C-alpha positions in Angstrom: 74.3 27.1 38.9 70.6 26.7 39.5 67.8 27.9 37.3 64.8 30.0 38.4 61.7 28.4 39.8 59.1 27.7 37.1 55.9 29.7 37.4 52.8 28.1 36.0 49.4 29.6 35.3 46.5 27.3 34.6 43.2 28.6 33.3 39.7 27.1 33.5 36.0 28.2 33.6 33.6 29.2 36.3 30.1 27.7 36.5 28.9 30.3 34.0 31.6 29.6 31.5 33.8 32.6 32.1 37.5 32.3 31.8 39.3 32.1 35.2 42.7 31.3 36.7 42.6 28.0 38.6 46.2 27.9 39.6 48.9 30.6 39.6 52.3 29.9 41.2 55.2 27.4 41.4 54.9 23.9 40.0 53.5 21.5 42.6 55.7 18.6 41.5 59.5 19.1 41.2 61.6 15.9 41.6 65.3 15.3 41.7 66.2 11.9 40.2 68.1 10.1 42.9 70.3 8.0 40.6 71.4 11.0 38.6 72.1 13.8 41.1 71.3 17.3 39.8 68.8 16.0 37.3 65.5 17.6 38.2 62.1 17.0 36.5 59.6 19.9 36.7 56.2 18.5 35.9 54.0 21.1 34.1 50.9 19.2 32.9 49.7 16.1 31.2 46.6 15.0 29.3 44.9 11.6 29.3 43.4 11.4 25.8 43.2 13.0 22.3 41.1 14.9 21.8 41.6 16.1 25.4 38.5 16.6 27.6 38.5 20.3 28.6 37.3 20.6 32.2 38.3 21.9 35.6 39.6 18.6 36.7 42.3 17.9 39.2 46.0 18.8 38.6 47.4 15.8 36.6 50.9 16.4 37.9 50.0 15.3 41.5 50.2 11.6 40.8 53.3 9.4 40.4 56.2 10.6 38.3 56.1 9.0 34.9 58.6 9.4 32.0 56.2 8.6 29.1 53.0 10.4 28.4 49.7 8.6 29.2 48.3 6.4 26.5 46.8 8.7 23.8 47.9 11.6 26.0 50.6 14.2 26.3 53.1 15.4 28.9 55.0 18.7 29.3 58.0 19.1 31.6 61.2 21.0 32.1 64.3 19.0 32.9 67.5 20.4 34.5 70.4 18.3 33.4 73.8 18.5 35.1 77.1 18.1 33.2 78.2 14.5 32.7 81.0 13.5 35.1 83.7 10.9 34.5 82.2 8.9 37.4 78.8 8.9 35.8 80.1 8.0 32.3 82.1 5.1 33.8 79.5 3.7 36.2 76.2 5.4 35.5 74.8 2.5 33.5 74.8 0.5 36.8 72.2 3.0 38.2 69.9 3.3 35.2 67.4 0.6 36.4 66.8 2.7 39.5 66.7 5.9 37.6 64.1 4.7 35.1 62.1 3.0 37.9 61.8 6.3 39.7 60.4 7.9 36.6 57.9 5.1 36.1 59.3 3.4 33.0 62.0 0.9 33.9 61.8 -0.8 30.5 62.7 2.5 28.7 66.4 2.0 29.4 68.2 0.4 26.5 71.7 0.7 27.9 74.1 -2.2 27.2 77.8 -2.6 27.7 78.6 -1.1 24.3 76.0 1.8 24.5 77.4 5.2 23.6 76.0 6.7 26.8 74.6 5.4 30.1 71.3 7.2 29.6 70.3 5.5 26.4 66.6 4.9 26.3 63.5 4.7 24.0 59.9 5.5 24.5 57.1 4.9 22.0 56.3 8.6 21.7 57.1 11.7 19.7 59.0 14.1 21.9 59.8 17.8 21.2 62.9 18.8 23.1 63.8 22.4 23.3 67.1 23.7 24.8 66.0 26.7 26.9 69.4 27.4 28.5 72.8 25.8 28.1 74.1 23.2 25.7 73.1 19.5 25.2 74.3 16.7 22.9 71.7 14.4 21.5 73.3 10.9 21.3 71.9 8.3 18.9 73.1 4.8 18.0 75.6 6.0 15.4 75.9 9.8 15.7 75.5 12.8 18.0 74.5 16.4 17.5 75.4 19.4 19.6 72.3 21.5 20.5 72.4 25.1 21.8 69.8 27.5 23.2 66.9 27.6 20.8 67.6 24.2 19.2 64.7 21.9 19.0 64.7 18.1 18.5 61.8 16.1 17.1 62.6 12.8 18.7 60.5 10.1 17.0 60.7 7.0 19.2 64.4 6.5 18.6 67.1 5.1 20.9 68.8 8.1 22.4 70.4 9.9 25.3 70.9 13.5 26.4 74.6 14.1 27.2 75.7 17.3 28.8 79.3 17.7 27.8 79.3 21.5 28.3 80.5 21.6 31.9 77.4 23.7 32.9 73.8 23.0 33.8 71.3 22.8 30.9 67.5 23.3 31.1 65.3 21.7 28.4 61.6 21.7 27.8 60.0 18.5 26.7 56.6 17.9 25.2 55.8 14.2 24.8 53.0 12.8 22.7 52.0 9.2 23.0 52.7 7.2 19.8 52.7 3.7 18.3 55.4 2.3 16.0 54.1 1.5 12.5 54.3 -2.3 12.0 57.4 -2.5 9.7 59.4 -0.3 12.1 58.1 -2.3 15.1 59.3 -5.5 13.4 62.7 -4.0 12.6 63.1 -2.9 16.2 62.1 -6.4 17.5 64.6 -8.0 15.1 67.4 -5.8 16.6 66.3 -6.8 20.1 65.5 -3.2 20.7 
């Protein structure tokens, strides 16, 4: 099963300050993750600062594919996630360095021999993850939660993975906001070797 193409409309201003459409069509950057066949990132937009500079600048999705948001910035993307396979669960951890390298954040992978899922990772960000279609399981260090269409996760820099145990494709929307661990939490994570 494949999902429909995502249609994006971007607004801006003309030289006299009137609202205009600057882009109207398919997303210019859609990338399948080579190490995880069937996983597709649909890059919608990103911002480089907070507060964001509102201008008619270039499309920020045209650069390199990056998992985390820019420092002090945001990122929005859809991700199509295939069902986990026995092969992936047994040997997927071997490919995670390559997968996270392709998405610009090799150090995000936290997978170890005893990890509950091969896609365990952590980013120093707050991420809103919304299940658009299908089912997904959020996997944490000691628990997991089944998510269905309309479920939203507020993921606050934790070690986690997205496990598709449904047997069907899942599409999620992610909005990532750059963050910084508060000092006591940063110390606790460092003490755990995380």
